[in-house]
C-alpha positions as CSV (number, residue, x, y, z in Angstrom):
1,M,-3.3,10.1,-21.8
2,D,-0.1,12.1,-21.8
3,R,0.6,13.8,-18.5
4,D,1.4,17.1,-20.3
5,E,-2.0,17.3,-22.0
6,P,-3.5,20.8,-21.4
7,N,-6.7,19.5,-20.0
8,A,-8.3,21.2,-17.0
9,A,-9.7,17.9,-15.8
10,R,-6.2,16.5,-15.6
11,R,-4.7,19.1,-13.4
12,F,-5.3,16.5,-10.7
13,G,-3.3,13.3,-10.8
14,R,-4.3,9.8,-10.0
15,A,-2.2,7.4,-7.9
16,D,-2.9,3.8,-7.0
17,L,-1.1,3.5,-3.7
18,Q,-1.5,-0.2,-3.1
19,V,-0.4,-2.7,-5.8
20,H,1.0,-6.2,-5.1
21,T,3.4,-8.1,-7.4
22,S,4.4,-11.7,-7.9
23,H,7.4,-11.1,-5.7
24,G,4.8,-11.3,-3.0
25,D,1.2,-12.7,-3.2
26,G,0.3,-10.8,-6.4
27,M,-0.1,-12.7,-9.7
28,E,1.9,-10.6,-12.1
29,D,5.4,-9.3,-12.2
30,A,6.3,-5.7,-12.2
31,R,7.0,-5.4,-16.0
32,S,3.5,-6.9,-16.8
33,I,2.0,-4.4,-14.3
34,F,3.8,-1.5,-15.8
35,E,2.9,-2.4,-19.4
36,R,-0.8,-2.6,-18.4
37,I,-0.6,0.8,-16.7
38,E,1.2,2.4,-19.6
39,L,-1.3,1.0,-22.1
40,R,-4.3,2.4,-20.2
41,G,-2.7,5.7,-19.5
42,E,-5.0,6.6,-16.6
43,L,-2.5,6.7,-13.6
44,D,0.2,9.2,-12.9
45,A,1.9,7.2,-10.1
46,I,1.6,3.8,-8.4
47,A,3.1,2.3,-5.3
48,I,4.4,-1.3,-5.1
49,T,3.6,-2.5,-1.6
50,D,4.2,-6.3,-1.3
51,H,3.6,-7.7,2.2
52,D,6.5,-7.3,4.6
53,D,9.2,-7.2,1.9
54,V,10.7,-4.2,0.2
55,R,12.6,-6.3,-2.4
56,G,9.7,-6.5,-4.9
57,A,9.5,-2.7,-4.9
58,L,13.2,-2.4,-5.4
59,E,13.2,-4.8,-8.3
60,A,10.2,-2.9,-9.7
61,R,12.2,0.4,-9.4
62,D,15.1,-1.1,-11.4
63,I,12.7,-2.2,-14.2
64,H,10.9,1.2,-14.1
65,A,14.2,3.1,-14.4
66,R,15.2,1.2,-17.6
67,S,12.1,2.3,-19.5
68,R,10.4,5.5,-20.4
69,Y,7.1,5.0,-18.7
70,H,4.7,8.0,-18.3
71,F,4.0,7.4,-14.7
72,D,6.0,7.6,-11.5
73,L,6.8,4.7,-9.2
74,I,6.8,4.8,-5.4
75,T,8.6,2.0,-3.5
76,G,6.8,0.7,-0.5
77,I,5.8,-2.2,1.8
78,E,2.5,-3.3,3.4
79,V,3.9,-4.0,6.9
80,T,2.2,-6.3,9.3
81,T,2.1,-4.6,12.8
82,R,0.7,-6.1,16.0
83,H,-2.3,-3.9,15.4
84,G,-3.0,-4.4,11.7
85,H,-1.5,-3.7,8.3
86,L,0.3,-0.4,7.6
87,L,1.5,1.0,4.3
88,A,5.0,2.3,4.2
89,L,5.4,4.6,1.2
90,W,8.6,6.1,-0.2
91,V,10.8,3.6,1.7
92,D,13.6,1.6,0.2
93,V,14.8,-0.2,3.3
94,P,13.1,-3.1,5.2
95,I,10.7,-2.1,8.0
96,A,10.4,-4.7,10.8
97,S,7.1,-6.6,11.1
98,F,5.2,-7.4,14.3
99,R,6.0,-4.2,16.1
100,S,3.4,-1.9,17.6
101,L,1.6,0.5,15.3
102,E,3.3,3.5,16.8
103,A,6.8,2.0,16.6
104,T,6.2,1.0,13.0
105,V,5.0,4.5,12.0
106,A,8.1,6.0,13.7
107,A,10.4,3.6,11.8
108,I,8.7,4.5,8.5
109,H,9.3,8.2,9.2
110,R,12.9,7.6,10.2
111,A,13.4,5.8,6.8
112,G,12.1,9.0,5.1
113,G,8.7,7.5,4.2
114,L,5.0,8.2,4.8
115,A,2.7,5.9,6.8
116,V,-0.9,5.2,5.6
117,V,-3.5,3.0,7.4
118,P,-5.0,0.7,4.7
119,H,-8.5,-0.7,4.7
120,P,-9.2,0.7,8.2
121,F,-11.6,-1.1,10.6
122,S,-12.1,-3.9,8.0
123,A,-13.2,-7.3,9.2
124,L,-12.1,-8.9,5.9
125,T,-8.3,-8.6,6.4
126,R,-5.9,-7.8,9.2
127,S,-6.6,-4.1,9.7
128,V,-6.0,-1.3,12.2
129,G,-9.1,-0.9,14.4
130,R,-10.7,2.3,15.7
131,R,-9.4,1.8,19.2
132,G,-5.9,1.2,18.1
133,L,-5.8,4.2,15.7
134,E,-7.3,6.6,18.2
135,R,-4.8,5.4,20.9
136,V,-1.9,6.2,18.6
137,L,-3.3,9.6,17.5
138,A,-3.6,10.5,21.2
139,I,0.2,10.1,21.7
140,E,1.8,13.4,22.1
141,D,4.8,12.5,19.9
142,E,3.5,13.2,16.3
143,T,6.3,11.1,14.7
144,T,4.2,8.1,15.7
145,H,1.1,9.4,14.0
146,P,0.1,8.0,10.5
147,D,0.1,10.5,7.6
148,G,-2.9,9.1,5.8
149,I,-5.8,6.7,5.9
150,E,-7.0,4.7,2.9
151,L,-10.7,5.5,2.4
152,A,-11.1,4.0,-1.0
153,N,-10.3,0.3,-1.4
154,P,-12.5,-2.0,-3.5
155,T,-11.9,-5.0,-1.1
156,S,-13.1,-3.0,1.9
157,M,-16.3,-1.3,0.9
158,G,-19.4,-0.8,3.1
159,W,-19.8,0.1,6.7
160,D,-16.1,0.0,7.7
161,T,-15.0,2.4,5.0
162,G,-18.0,4.8,5.5
163,H,-17.5,4.8,9.2
164,A,-13.8,5.5,8.8
165,R,-14.5,8.3,6.3
166,R,-16.9,10.0,8.8
167,L,-14.5,9.7,11.7
168,N,-11.6,11.1,9.6
169,A,-13.7,14.1,8.5
170,T,-14.7,14.9,12.1
171,R,-11.9,13.7,14.3
172,Y,-8.7,12.3,12.7
173,H,-8.1,14.7,9.8
174,L,-5.6,12.5,8.1
175,A,-4.9,12.7,4.4
176,E,-7.3,10.6,2.4
177,T,-5.8,8.0,0.1
178,G,-7.1,5.3,-2.3
179,G,-5.5,2.1,-3.5
180,S,-6.8,-0.9,-5.5
181,D,-5.1,-3.5,-3.3
182,A,-4.6,-5.2,-6.6
183,H,-3.3,-8.7,-6.9
184,F,-4.3,-8.9,-10.5
185,V,-3.5,-6.5,-13.3
186,E,-7.2,-6.2,-14.2
187,A,-7.8,-4.6,-10.8
188,I,-5.2,-1.9,-10.9
189,G,-6.7,1.6,-10.7
190,N,-10.0,0.4,-9.4
191,A,-9.4,2.8,-6.5
192,Y,-6.9,5.7,-6.5
193,T,-5.7,8.8,-4.8
194,L,-6.7,12.1,-6.4
195,F,-4.2,14.9,-5.9
196,P,-3.2,18.3,-7.2
197,G,-0.3,17.8,-9.6
198,R,0.9,15.0,-11.8
199,D,3.9,13.3,-10.3
200,A,5.1,11.5,-7.1
201,L,6.7,14.6,-5.6
202,A,3.4,16.6,-5.9
203,L,1.6,13.6,-4.5
204,R,3.8,13.4,-1.4
205,T,3.4,17.1,-0.8
206,A,-0.4,16.8,-1.2
207,I,-0.5,14.0,1.4
208,L,1.5,16.0,3.9
209,E,-0.7,19.0,3.3
210,R,-3.9,16.8,3.4
211,R,-5.1,17.9,0.0
212,T,-5.9,14.4,-1.4
213,S,-9.0,12.3,-1.7
214,G,-9.7,8.6,-2.2
215,V,-11.8,7.6,-5.1
216,I,-13.4,4.2,-6.0
217,D,-13.7,3.5,-9.7
218,Q,-15.6,0.8,-11.4
219,G,-14.8,-2.7,-10.1
220,T,-13.4,-5.6,-12.0
221,P,-16.0,-8.4,-12.7
222,L,-14.8,-11.7,-11.2
223,R,-15.4,-13.4,-14.5
224,E,-12.7,-11.2,-16.1
225,I,-10.2,-12.6,-13.6
226,G,-11.5,-16.2,-13.7
227,A,-12.1,-18.7,-10.9
228,R,-8.9,-20.5,-11.5
229,R,-6.7,-17.4,-11.1
230,L,-8.7,-16.3,-8.0
231,V,-8.1,-19.7,-6.3
232,A,-4.4,-19.6,-7.4
233,Q,-3.9,-16.2,-5.8
234,Q,-5.5,-17.4,-2.5
235,V,-3.2,-20.4,-2.4
236,R,-0.2,-18.2,-3.2
237,G,-1.1,-15.8,-0.4
238,L,-1.3,-18.6,2.1
239,A,2.1,-19.9,1.0
240,V,4.1,-16.7,0.3
241,T,3.0,-14.1,2.9
242,P,3.5,-16.2,6.1
243,R,6.9,-17.3,4.9
244,K,8.0,-13.7,4.4
245,V,6.5,-12.6,7.8
246,L,7.7,-15.6,9.8
247,G,11.0,-16.1,8.1
248,P,13.1,-13.8,10.4
249,P,11.6,-15.1,13.7
250,I,12.2,-18.7,12.5
251,A,15.7,-17.9,11.6
252,R,16.4,-16.4,15.0
253,L,15.0,-19.5,16.7
254,R,17.2,-21.7,14.5
255,D,20.3,-19.7,15.4
256,R,19.5,-19.8,19.1
257,F,19.0,-23.5,18.9
258,L,22.4,-24.0,17.1
259,R,24.2,-21.8,19.7
260,S,22.7,-23.8,22.5
261,G,23.9,-27.0,20.9
262,R,27.4,-25.8,20.8
263,A,27.4,-24.7,24.4
């Protein structure tokens, strides 16, 4: 569907704010992802958020810029903090891993980005818990406060999402977002952020003004992905993500060891 179509139902845009590529632990490269989104025509923006590495998003930006796609691209990272994962959106520089939640949020803001808590309170993946989030929100310095909370994620449905939604409505008042957490092209758009407008600038404004909502769409049947690809992705995640996260600490230990040997 063309974004300029005069349809009242499409005055609100749809953005999938958590998509992973094969630069990280996803199974498809950026071009394959973009072609799928363009063909379906349902999204107005997506965010590439590979784990602890901005280079996949930067490569995706280069590919996106060379084509005439009818959707906007947001560069991002899913950063591992000491208190759980955190989405850094609208960033194009590395954000250090394994820092506190508040330090990571502040670093994202200094880089010109927005910080969103993905799959909050989930026991299925490394997530920010209720105690950690409330501790940070109680800090007087608002530059350490996240901008949004992901309340629509197909991988984190059930008590945790419902509990987070109720708490956000009554206590936190962060912008609601949605993201598919897709590692396969078939899953892209299964959850999305609904916002007034049709482009990334309008989306960013809507998040800051807290005028967004997270929406769960229909899920992707596992048979559509296939058991072999599911297993391959799990193996890829176990191999790729730890190497990206642990690479800098290992490099520092190596350099320290080499310096001590020269002493």
